[in-house]
C-alpha positions in Angstrom: -130.5 13.0 -2.0 -131.5 13.3 -5.6 -128.6 11.2 -6.8 -129.7 8.2 -4.7 -133.4 8.7 -5.1 -135.0 5.3 -5.9 -132.2 3.1 -4.6 -132.4 4.1 -0.9 -133.9 1.5 1.5 -136.6 3.9 2.7 -139.4 1.3 3.3 -139.8 -2.4 4.1 -140.6 -3.3 0.4 -137.0 -2.9 -0.6 -134.5 -5.7 -1.4 -131.5 -4.3 0.3 -130.9 -2.4 3.5 -128.2 -0.2 1.8 -128.4 2.0 -1.3 -128.7 -0.6 -4.1 -129.8 -1.0 -7.7 -132.1 -3.8 -6.5 -134.1 -1.2 -4.7 -134.9 0.6 -7.9 -138.6 0.5 -9.1 -137.3 -0.3 -12.6 -135.4 -3.3 -11.2 -138.5 -4.6 -9.4 -140.7 -4.2 -12.4 -138.1 -5.9 -14.6 -138.0 -8.8 -12.1 -141.8 -9.0 -12.5 -141.4 -9.1 -16.3 -138.9 -12.0 -16.0 -141.4 -13.9 -13.8 -144.0 -13.3 -16.6 -141.6 -14.9 -19.1 -141.3 -17.9 -16.7 -145.1 -18.2 -16.6 -145.4 -18.0 -20.3 -142.8 -20.5 -21.2 -144.6 -23.0 -19.0 -147.9 -22.7 -21.0 -148.5 -25.5 -23.6 -149.5 -23.0 -26.3 -146.3 -21.0 -26.0 -143.0 -21.7 -27.7 -140.5 -20.8 -25.0 -137.7 -20.4 -27.5 -139.5 -17.6 -29.3 -140.5 -15.0 -26.8 -140.3 -11.3 -27.3 -140.8 -8.2 -25.2 -142.2 -4.8 -26.0 -143.4 -1.9 -23.9 -144.0 1.9 -24.0 -142.6 4.7 -21.8 -141.8 3.1 -18.5 -142.6 -0.2 -20.2 -139.9 0.7 -22.7 -137.3 0.8 -19.9 -138.5 -2.5 -18.6 -138.3 -3.9 -22.1 -134.7 -2.8 -22.5 -133.7 -4.1 -19.1 -135.5 -7.4 -19.4 -133.9 -8.0 -22.8 -130.4 -7.2 -21.3 -130.9 -9.5 -18.3 -132.8 -12.5 -19.7 -131.5 -14.7 -22.5 -135.0 -16.1 -23.1 -135.9 -12.8 -24.8 -135.2 -13.3 -28.6 -136.4 -9.9 -29.8 -137.4 -6.6 -28.2 -138.9 -3.3 -29.1 -138.6 -0.6 -26.5 -140.9 2.4 -27.2 -140.1 5.9 -26.1 -137.2 4.9 -23.9 -134.8 5.0 -22.2 -134.0 8.1 -20.1 -130.3 8.1 -19.3 -128.2 9.5 -16.4 -124.6 10.4 -17.0 -123.5 11.5 -13.6 -120.9 9.3 -11.9 -123.2 8.1 -9.1 -124.2 4.7 -7.8 -127.6 5.1 -9.3 -126.2 6.1 -12.8 -123.7 3.2 -12.7 -126.1 0.5 -11.6 -129.8 1.5 -11.7 -130.0 3.8 -14.8 -131.2 2.0 -18.0 -127.8 3.1 -19.5 -126.1 0.6 -17.2 -127.7 -2.2 -19.1 -126.6 -1.2 -22.5 -123.4 -3.3 -22.6 -125.4 -6.5 -21.9 -127.9 -6.2 -24.7 -127.4 -9.2 -27.0 -130.9 -9.6 -28.5 -132.2 -8.0 -31.8 -133.6 -4.6 -30.8 -136.0 -2.3 -32.5 -135.8 1.2 -31.0 -139.2 3.0 -31.5 -137.9 6.6 -31.0 -140.1 9.7 -31.9 -137.9 12.6 -32.9 -139.0 14.8 -30.0 -139.7 12.3 -27.2 -139.0 13.6 -23.7 -138.6 10.2 -22.1 -136.3 8.5 -24.7 -134.5 11.3 -26.5 -133.1 10.6 -29.9 -129.5 11.1 -28.8 -130.1 8.6 -25.9 -131.0 5.9 -28.4 -127.7 6.6 -30.3 -125.8 6.3 -27.0 -127.4 3.0 -26.2 -126.6 1.6 -29.7 -123.0 2.7 -29.4 -122.6 0.7 -26.2 -124.4 -2.5 -27.4 -121.9 -5.3 -28.0 -124.1 -6.9 -30.7 -125.2 -4.4 -33.4 -128.4 -6.2 -34.4 -130.9 -3.3 -34.3 -133.2 -1.2 -36.2 -134.8 2.2 -35.5 -138.3 3.4 -36.3 -138.5 7.2 -35.8 -141.7 9.2 -36.1 -140.9 12.8 -37.1 -142.3 15.7 -35.1 -144.1 13.5 -32.5 -143.6 13.3 -28.8 -144.2 10.1 -26.9 -146.3 8.5 -29.6 -145.8 6.9 -33.0 -147.2 7.2 -36.5 -148.9 4.2 -38.2 -145.8 3.4 -40.3 -143.6 3.0 -37.1 -146.2 0.9 -35.4 -146.3 -1.4 -38.4 -142.5 -1.7 -38.2 -142.9 -3.1 -34.7 -145.4 -5.8 -35.8 -143.1 -6.8 -38.7 -140.0 -6.8 -36.4 -141.6 -9.6 -34.3 -142.9 -11.4 -37.4 -139.3 -11.5 -38.7 -137.5 -12.3 -35.5 -139.9 -14.7 -33.8 -142.1 -16.2 -36.6 -139.7 -16.1 -39.5 -142.6 -15.0 -41.7 -141.0 -11.7 -42.9 -137.5 -10.6 -44.0 -136.7 -7.3 -42.4 -134.6 -4.9 -44.5 -131.0 -4.2 -43.4 -130.2 -1.1 -41.5 -129.9 1.8 -44.0 -126.5 3.6 -44.1 -126.2 7.4 -43.9 -123.3 9.6 -44.5 -122.9 13.4 -44.3 -120.1 15.2 -46.2 -119.4 18.6 -44.7 -116.8 19.6 -47.2 -118.6 20.2 -50.5 -118.0 22.4 -53.5 -121.0 24.6 -52.7 -120.5 24.7 -49.0 -123.7 22.9 -48.2 -123.6 19.6 -46.2 -124.5 16.7 -48.5 -126.5 13.8 -47.0 -126.3 10.4 -48.7 -128.6 7.5 -47.7 -128.1 3.9 -48.9 -131.1 1.8 -48.1 -131.7 -1.9 -48.6 -133.7 -2.2 -51.8 -135.0 -5.7 -51.3 -138.5 -4.3 -50.8 -140.2 -1.5 -52.7 -139.2 1.9 -51.4 -142.0 4.5 -51.3 -139.7 7.4 -50.4 -136.6 8.5 -48.4 -137.0 11.6 -46.3 -134.1 13.5 -44.6 -134.7 15.5 -41.4 -132.2 17.8 -39.6 -132.2 20.1 -36.6 -130.0 22.9 -35.3 -131.5 22.4 -31.8 -129.1 19.5 -31.2 -128.0 20.4 -27.7 -127.7 17.5 -25.3 -130.6 17.5 -22.9 -130.3 18.9 -19.4 -133.2 19.7 -17.1 -135.6 21.1 -18.2 -135.7 18.6 -21.0 -135.7 19.9 -24.6 -138.7 18.0 -26.0 -139.7 20.2 -28.9 -136.8 20.4 -31.3 -137.6 21.9 -34.6 -136.9 19.4 -37.4 -136.6 20.6 -41.0 -137.4 18.3 -44.0 -135.2 18.0 -47.1 -136.2 16.3 -50.3 -133.9 13.6 -51.6 -132.9 12.8 -55.2 -132.3 9.2 -56.2 -129.2 8.2 -58.1 -128.8 4.5 -58.6 -129.3 2.9 -55.2 -128.4 6.1 -53.3 -130.6 9.0 -52.2 -129.0 12.4 -51.6 -130.0 15.8 -50.3 -128.2 19.1 -49.6 -128.8 21.1 -46.4 -128.9 24.9 -46.3 -127.2 26.3 -43.2 -127.5 30.0 -42.4 -124.9 29.9 -39.6 -122.3 27.7 -38.0 -123.0 28.5 -34.3 -125.3 25.6 -33.6 -124.9 21.8 -33.9 -126.3 19.8 -36.8 -128.1 16.5 -36.3 -129.4 14.5 -39.2 -131.4 11.3 -39.8 -133.3 9.8 -42.7 -136.5 7.7 -42.8 -136.8 5.0 -45.4 -140.4 4.2 -46.0 -141.2 0.8 -47.5 -144.3 0.0 -49.4 -146.1 -3.2 -48.4 -148.4 -5.3 -50.6 -150.8 -5.6 -47.7 -151.9 -3.7 -44.6 -150.3 -4.5 -41.3 -152.4 -4.1 -38.2 -150.7 -2.9 -35.0 -153.0 -2.2 -32.0 -156.1 -0.6 -33.6 -154.3 1.0 -36.6 -153.5 -0.3 -40.1 -150.7 0.7 -42.4 -149.5 -0.3 -45.8 -146.0 1.2 -45.2 -143.4 0.8 -42.5 -140.4 2.9 -41.5 -136.7 2.0 -41.1 -134.6 4.9 -39.8 -130.9 5.5 -40.2 -128.5 6.3 -37.4 -128.3 10.1 -36.5 -124.9 11.7 -37.2 -124.3 14.6 -34.8 -121.9 17.4 -35.6 -120.7 20.1 -33.2 -120.4 23.8 -34.2 -116.6 23.3 -34.1 -116.8 20.5 -36.6 -119.0 22.6 -38.9 -116.6 25.5 -38.7 -113.5 23.4 -39.4 -115.2 22.0 -42.5 
């Protein structure tokens, strides 16, 4: 029953009389979002060739699915989403947000707090791996659950300025590498950010709580901070590990300094965050190194 929950035709408001992805509440809300795009593009004050979508939590799922389904979306920023299902069920194959990943062609900013229960950090990595077009950025707020710091909110505003208005040049996705085989036995993290804008700082975070989520969800991972040292255009940090029995997950935040304040919702920030991918190493990989 749980495997098909949400796609069963259990009332007269459903699309299909058999278990179907079109019976999913997410699908119906995504259909409503597409109708909203149709309404907007018909308004004289709207440029229908420059429409974007963003949303938070459930709205983040709708954002991702709308962007995957509708070519009129030219930029998207899902916040705190999506939850994924990996079982080989009809729901997982068709109605789960993960089923849409291979159809995402639009520029995507993933707003992904480090400890979010609804859009886990590893789920965002999974989505990016499946996207056919790798035009994405990440804005990750450390230590927060289902909300963002001001720097990440500013990143969303600038993402749409860059992709829809052409009034801002967004930095390239920063590269991250982790060398497990070092002379002193300490994993060495190297971050190569785009230096086209002033960089205020580069912060490295890592966790040993990197177990893939099962129910109940692990939403309070302990992330440790490591100072970086700049050498040329690269920032590096070493990680102290006290055992090899737990996984190692690592990401870095590149904080850019702006010459003005950006207002997002009711908050203002003179910095914005661009986050690296998150390399994930198993205990076996650590032991072999």
